[in-house]
N, C-alpha and C positions, 0 to 999 in steps of 0.2 A: 502492499500499499505507500502510495506518495503521499510526503507531508506536504500541504498546500501552506507555505509560507503567509500568503497573502490573504488567504479566508483566517487564518488564525488569527492575525491582526484585528481583522474585523469583530471576530469575536471578544476577544479582549477590550474593543472599542465600544461595542453593543452590550456590554455587561451591565448588570443592575447596579452595581456598585459607582461606576464610570457615569452614568445616567445619573443616579442621586447624587455625586458630587458637583456634576455640571448644574443640576437645578438649584445647590443652594448657591450655585456663581451668580446664577441669571446671566442676564443678557451680556452683561461685560465681562462675562468670562472669556478669556485667554487660553492658549497651551491646547489642550485638547479639546477641551469644550467649543471652541471657535470652528472645529472640523464636525463637530453635530450638530451646528444649525442648518435649518431648512434653507436658509437664503445666505450663507455661506459665499463670500466672493470667491473668484477663482484668484490663484496664486502663481506666481512666474517660480519656477525652480531653480532660479539664479539669483532669488531674492529672498527672505524669512519673514515671515508677519509677526512671527511668535518673539523674534529678537527687536520689534520695533522699540522697547524702552531702550535700545545701545547699549545693553549689559557684557556685550564683547565687542564693544567699538576699539578694544585695545588689539585685539586680531586684525593684523594689516591685512592679509589674504583671506579674508573669512569669505568672498567672494570665490575664491577656488574651491573652499573647503563646502561650501553649499552645493558646487558641482560634483565634486568625489561623493558626496553622500549620497547622491543621485545614482553613480556607480556603484558604489557598496552594497548597496541594496537591491540593485539588481543582480549585482555576481552574487549575492548568499541567496536570493530566489532561485537561481540558476542551480547553483551548487546544492542547497536543500531539496531542489527537485528531482536530482539525481540519487538522492538517499533512498532507502525504503524503512518505514517504519518495522519495527520490530516487532515491539510490544509500547503497550501503554495500558499502566496500571497505577493506582493511587495517584493519579493526577500530573504522573511522570510519564514523559514520552521518549523513547528511545527509538534513535536512527543507526542505521548502519549501510556501510560504504565507505566511500574514499574522506578524508580529513580536508579540509581548508586547502589548508598547503598542499597536499597532491592535487588537489582539485587545479591549484594555480600552476603547478607544475606539467601540467598534461594539456596544454595551449594545442598541440597540433597534433595529440592522437584521440584516440578516441577513447581512451581509459576514463574513467570520472567523470564522461560525458556520455555516457551509454543513456539513451531514452528512446521510447517508442513514439509515434504519433500521439497516443491518450497522454502520456504525460508532460509531453511538450504542450498538448493544449492547455493543461492547468497553467501556464506561465500567464501570468496578467502584464509584465512590465515590460515585455523583451521590445517593445516598438517606442517605449519612453525616449525621448529624448533630452538633452542637457539644454535646451534653449525652450521649452515646452511652457503652456500654462497649465495647471491641473485644477480642476474643481473638486470637491468633496462630496457633491453630490452624486457621484458615479463612482461603483462600490471600487472598483479597480484603482481609479485615482485616488480615493478615500484612504486604501490601505497603502497605497504608495507615499502618501503625504503623510501617515504617521511614523511610517518607516524614514522618511527623510527628517522629520523631528526626533525620534529618537537616535539615530546617529549622528545629527549635529549637536545634540546636547553632549554628547560624548565626545565627539570633534573639538567642541567650543571649550569642554573642562582640561582637556588633553594640551589643548593650544595655550591655556592660560595657569600654569603650573603655579603653586602659592610661593609665597614669597619665602627666600631662603630666613632662618632663623640662625643666629651667631651659633646656636648649641650643635644642631646636630643636621640641618637641611643645608644641603648644595645644591648646586645647579643643574637644575632638568629634574628636580624632584616633583612629583605627583602632589605630594603631599598624603593627606586621607583621601586617597581616589573613591574608592566605595562609598565615603559619606558622602562626599560631595555631589557625585553622580545621584545616589539617591536622595538626597535634598532637592538637586532638581528637578527630579523625575517627579517629586512630590507636588512640588509646585506647578509642575505642568500638567500633570494628570491626578492629583490626591492620591495621599496614601495607598488607598487597594491599589491603583495602578502602579505606582511604585514596587510596590511590592510584589506584583504578578512579573512586572520587569527585569527587576532583580533577579528573579529564581528564573527566568527565562534567557536572560543574556550571561548571567553571569555566574561564576560556581561562589555558591551560597551554601555554609554550614553554622550549625548553632554554636553555642560554648560547649556543649558534649558532644562535637565532633560530628554530628548525624546533617548530613548534605541533604538541601531542599532546592538544590536543582532540576526544575520541573522539566528541560529538555536536554537529555545526554546525547551528544553530540560525539562523532569519531574524531578524537585528535585536540579536542578542546571544546570551547564556548563560543557563542555570537560573539562576543567582547574580543575573544582571542580572534576570531576572522575578522573585524575590524582592525584591531591591531595591527594582523599582518598585510591585509591591503593598504594600511598607511604606511608600513616599512616596506613595502613590495618587494622583499624578500625572504627568505626562509629565517620564520622568529622564532621556531620549537614555539612547544606551550607557554603562554604567559606565565601561569603559575601564580597570578593573582586570585587571591582567596578574599572574599569579602565575609566575614564573620557578625552574625545577626545577634543584638543582644536585646531583649525586650521585657518587660514587665508582664503581671500576669492580667490576664483580660479581665476588663470590668464586666462581670456576669449580669448586674441589675440595670444595666443600659444596653441600648438597640440605636444601630446606624439606620440610615435612611434606607438603607437597602434591607433592615431588616435581618440583621446580622448582629453578634456580637464585638462590643467594640472591643477593641486590643488595646492593651496599655502601651505606653511610649515604646518607639523603636527605633534602634540606630544601628548604623552597619560601618563596620570599620575593617579596614586593611589588616590583613593578617601579616604582621611583621616577619619578612624574611630577608636577613641580611642586614642593609642599612636598614634602620628606624622608617617605619612607615614609608618604605621606598617602593613605588609602581615598577616592575619588571620592563626594563629600557626606556626609563624616564627621559635619558638624556637622547636617546636617539628617537624618540617619537616628538619630542620636542622639535627638533632639527628637522625631521621629515615632514612634520606639518609648516615648519617655515619655510621650507624650499618649494612648495606647492605653487605651481603657477601654470599659465593656460598652455605651456607645452606638454607639460608632464600630465595635465588632463586630459589634450587630447590622446598623448600617446597610450593613457590607460582607456579611453574611448576606445580605440583601433584594438587595443587587447580583447575588450570586451565582445565586440563583432567577432573576431574569431571565433573563441568561445564559442556564439551563438551557431555562426554557421559549421561551426563540429559537429554540432547537435543536429544542423539540420532545418535551423531557424531563419526565415528572413528577417532582415532587419533595416530598417530604414533611416539609421538617425546618423551614418556616418559625414565626413564631413565630403569626401568624393559623392554620395545620395544629395547630399543638399547643394550642391553644388549643380552638378547634373539636371536634378529636378526645378533648380532655378534658371538655368539654361534653360531645359524646356518648356517650362512655364512661360517664359520672356517670349519662344519662339512661337507658341502656340496664342498667345496674346496678342502678338502681333501678326498672325496669320488670322485670327478673329477679327482683328480690326480693319485688316486691310480687306477681308469679306465682306463685312459689313459695310464699309464705305463704298466698295466694288456694287455690291447690290442697290447700297441707295444711289449712287451715283447712275446708273440704268435705271431705275427708277424713275429718278429725278427728268433723267434726258428723254425719256419714254412720256413723261406725263406732260413734259413742255412740248414735244411734237404732239400729242393729242389735244393738248390744249389751242395751238397754233391750228393746227385743222380744224379744229370745230370752230373758232372765229373765223376762217377763211368760209366755212360753208354755211355761217349764219349769216356773214355779209354779202355771200353771193344769193343767197335767198331773197334778203332784204333789197339788194338793186335787181334781182331778178322782179319780182313782184311788181315793182314801179313802172318796168317796161311794157311792151305789149304783147300781143298772144303769141309771137314768134318768141318774146322772151320768155314766157310759159312754158313754150316748148324747150326751149335751151334748158330753162330749171328742170325738167324733169328729165332731159337726157344726161346732162353734167353733175346733178346730185350724186344720182345713185354711181357714179364712176368715180365722185370726189371719195366717197364712203369705199369703195372697193379699194382704193388705193391707198387707203390709211393702212 
């Protein structure tokens, strides 16, 4: 059974917890709630309405990160589409197949890109381009916009490392990465959504070392896939583990979604090596800072190659856009010329008909003033004039 990444995102979005959260936020609710509004305006992929407050203005190349997020989302969908669901129990889903890094290394071979027409038909984002405008009123575009938001939150936090303290922090340190990402998820979609995303995208465990990760993937997590995509090289398993700490549930109260409210919750990055240091911290900061238009175009071309390996048609390449633009101009020019030529012939025809009609009218008027000979002439000439029209 194939895992439908886009459909799973919509399920999370349509959950009772998210609906209840957005009801409490009202019309002004941003983040995930803006995507649930029936009159939600479309958004261009190279901009981000959620960042309208400018919280990440310090990221100089955030426009490139916006475009990279679209590539990462399509990469993840294509990778997951090639995996197989082995079992699903206790709220956990386990997939088998190639790891994300194996998938990235198999660009020119069919390995890790095996898929039949049925599996390919489940891909919803294969034709989405890096300059398009998307609207959440369409299910496939809505799920894509959800993925964009999630990946962008991760990218922006990785692009803005916490300031180093004199005691223990060093350049490139991500700080308490798990805590920072969880807080951003919470601001974006509420506590219930944040909990689900942490379990789905990260390796999460409790203080008793019980893992809560709800999506078990070969070779790592969805966050590891994002990380490997940023570095664009073999990065190995990230080793990032988020430890969750929470107080006992408050049994006497219930949420708007009619579920018991839990106590305060917090996520912390498990300490390995340097205190609170995320794997590849310095490399991630450098890789994100080096992203530019040339890099994005190269990544786009690589993604096209992966689609073609799977036998999937794509339309968003630079060459496709250029060819389409040229064809469009030629067709438009031909159409304009055809319309012009038709109107020109029609105008000439109407003009000639008008001139001849006037001639016939004047001939009739003049002939009626003449003698019987003239009337006979009228009888003989007018049919002739009509015949020659």
